[in-house]
N, C-alpha and C positions, 0 to 999 in steps of 0.2 A: 483492877481497872486503873489505868494511869490517866490522869487528867492534866492537860496543859491549860493554864489559866492566863488570860489576857484581859487587860483593863482598857476599854475603849474611851473611858472618861466621858461617855455620853456624846462623843463627837463622831459623826459619820466617817470623816477622813481617817480617824484612828481605828475605827471598826474595819474599814477597808484594808488598812495596812495589816492588821492582825489576821484578817481572813486570808489575805494573800499568803502569809506565812504558813497558816494551817493547811491551805489547799496544796502548798508545795511539799508538805510533809506526807510521805507515803504511808506512814504509820497511823495517821489520823483517819478514823473510820466514820466520824460524824462530828458535827459542831452543835453545841448547845448555846443558845443566845441569839441575839443580844437581848437586853432587858428593856430597851426603848424601841418605839415604833420606827423612828427616824433611822436609827442605826441598823435595825433589822432590814428595813427596806433597802438600805445602802448595800447590803451584802447578799440579799436574796438572789438576785440575778446571777451574781458571781458563783454562788453555790450551785444554782441550777445548771449553768453552763459547764461547770466542772464535775457535775453529777455527784456532788457531795451532799449527803443528807444534812439538812439544817433543821433544827427544832428551836424555833424562836420562843422567847419568853415574853413577848410584847403583845399589845392588844389590837392594833389596827387590823381590821378585816382585810385590808389591801395586801397584807403579807401573804395571805392564802387565797385570795380571790383576785383574778382568776387562778384556779389551781394549777400549780406546776409540779411535776413529779417529785422533786427532791426537797421541797420546802413545806414544813409543818409548823404548828405552833400550839402551845399549851395554855396561854392566857385566854380567858374568855373574850371573844371578839366584841369590839365596841358596838357592833350591830345588835348583838344579844343584849348588851347593857341598855341600849336605847329601847329595844323592845320591852324590857322589863319596866322602864320608866314610863313608856307609853301606856302599858297596862295599868300602871299606878294612876296616871293622870285620868284615864278613862274611868277607873273605879271611883275616883274622888270627884269626877265631873269637872275636872280642870280643862278648860278649852282655850285659854289664852296664856301664853307663856312668853317670857323673855329668855334669851339664850346668850351666854357669854362663854368664850372658849380661849384657851391658850392657842396662840398662832402656830405652835409647833405641829409636827405631823400627827401626833396623837390627838390633839385638840381639833385640828382641821378635819381629820377623819371622823371624829365623833360628830362634828357639826354637819358633815355631809350625810351621815347615816340618820341624824335627827331629821334633816330636811326630808329625806325619803319617807321615813316611817311615820312621823308626826302628821304629815299632810294626808297620808292615807287614813289616818285615824280621826280626821277632821279636827285636829288641834292646830290652832292658829298661833304662829310665832310672831308676836307684835314687834320684836326688836332683836336684831342680831348684832352682837358686839364681840370684840376680841382683845386680847392683851398679849404683850411679849412675855416670854418665859421669865425674864429677869425684872419685869415691872414691879414696882413696890406700892402702887396706888391705882386702883381701878375705879375710883370715885366718879370721874367724868363719864365712863361708860355706863356705870350703874345709874347715874342720874338720867341718862337717856332712856334706859330701860324703865326706870320708875315713871318717867313721863308718859310712857306708852300704856301704863296701868295693866300689867299682867296679873294673872291670878297666882302664878308661881314663877320662880326663876330657876333656870338650869345652868349649871357651870360645868364645863368639861375641860379637865386638865389634871396635871399632877403637881405635887407640892414644889414650891410654896404658894403658887398663884391662887389656887382655890381657897386656901386659908385667908389670904388677903381679901378675896372677894367676900367671904363670910363676914369678916370684920368690917369692911367698908359698907356692906349692905345694911348691917345692923346699926352702924353709926349714922346712916342716912335715914334711919327710922323705918326701913322697909320691913314689913311684917309678913310678907308672902312666904310660903314654904320655899325652902332652898333645897333643890335636888341636884345631886352631883353624880359623877361617874365613879367607876370602880378604881379609878386612879388615886383616890384618897384613902384607900383601905389599909392604912397603917397608923401607928401611934404618932408619927410625925405630924400628921394633920391636926390631931387633937392638941398636941403641944403648941403648935404654931397658932392655931385659931383660938385656943383657950375657951372661955365660956361661950364664944360665938359659934363654937362647933355644935353646941347643943341644938337638937332639933333638925340637923341636916339629915337628909334621907338619900340613900344611894344603894344601888345593887352591888353586892359583894359576894365573893366566894364564901362558902359556908363555914370556912375555917374560923372566921371572926366570931361566929355564934355557935360553935360546934356543940356546946353543952345544951343549947336551947332547941336544937332541931330534933325532929322526931327520932325515937330509937329505931324506927323502921327504915329510916333513910340509910341507903347502902354506904354512904360516905361517913357516917357518924363515927364508927369505930376506927376507921382509918385516920380521920381527922384528930381524934383524941390521942391516938398513939403518936402521930406526928407532932402534935402540940407538946406532948410530954417529952419526947425525944429532943425536940428543938430547944426547949427550955433547959433541959439537962446539959445539952452540948454547949449552948451559947449564953445561958444566963439571962436571956430576954425572951419575951413572948414571941411566938411564931407569927408570921404574917403571910398574906396571900402571895407576895412577890417572891419569897423564898419557895413557896409552894409551886410556882410556875417552873422554877428551875428543878425542883424535886421531880416533878412529873416528866419534864423533858429528859432528864438524866435517866430515869427509870425506863422510859420508852426505849431509849437507846440501849441500855443494858439488857433489857428483856430481849430485844432483837439480837444483839450480839451473842447472848447466851444460846439463843435458838439456832442462829445460822452462821456464827463465826464472824471474824473480822473482815467482812466483805461489804464495801459501801453499797453496791447494788442490791445485795440480798437484805441488808439492814433496812434500806429504803422501802423495799417491797414488804418487809415484815411489819414495819411501823404502819404502813398504809392499810394493812389487814387487821389492825388492832380493833378488838371488840370487847366491850364490857370491862375495860381497865378502870378500876376505881382509884382515882387519883385525888390530889388535894384540891384541884380546880374543878373537878366534876367527874362524871363517868364518861370516858372517852369511847367513841365509836367512829373510827376513821373509815374512809373508803376512797376510791379513786376520784370521787367528786367532792370529798369533804376532808380537808386536811387540818381542821381544828377539832372536829369530832365531838363538839359540845352543843347543847341547846340552852335556851334561856333558863331551863330548870336547874342549871349549874349555879344560878344565883339565888341568894336570899335577899330580901329587901331589908336593909338595916338602917337604923337611926342611932343617933348618939345622945345619951342621957348622962349628965354629970360625968363626962369623960369616959363612958363605957359604951361598948357596942351592944345594942339590943335589937331583937327582931321588931321591925316596924309593923304596925297594925293597919 
């Protein structure tokens, strides 16, 4: 398998340029990426119009809803992450929360999904705040949330913003549980937040706690093998974000092996995927479901002394 690599630098305009080059190359049978919701959304319609299979590695449910024939994704959707946190709040009888999100497409999508699902669960969001991706202090927003007296605070974003929120919140003396999205599921968050990462709770792919999940879980053996292979290859612990790319790549490779280097046939094969045990979950695609995961793809994780552990 020959892979052409492009770096979009997290910028939609660079993702569009790279995508244009790939779409013009007749030898390209599928595109894996991008890793961010904003850049994925920027190229999704391009791939659909060109009938190029795209397997995104980003989280926003908007990438695959509404379903379009040629666009898939492997990262667990933010709607599923929200559902996992709603279940947690209900179990802990948390009925009043404050919500703060990155204003980028990932954060905005998470906020939208939270509004939908929390309301249905009779959870009141007493304050909504946001921050820019490059902001370095969220104290003013958190002071507004504190004044609303929530029972918990939810932060939706990817590093470094959530780490700053964790630090600012504790410096303000806020003792409420801090719940976050799966966007913090790597060691970078722990390094940036330091001791303030302790106690943060979030839904994460099971890779982070692979050794702790049930031996009966279909993913466990796959995760442990991937974890060992990744550590051997790169000398660093595996993380969920690499797992998204692994799953996307394997879906394309499995399809190409089965049907040959034909874009239309690869697309159709991916859509018929059933029971594929990946790093991000067990995938069951269909013509109406192009992520193929449920909220069971998540474990609820907390951080203790710089380590990921299953939350209780």
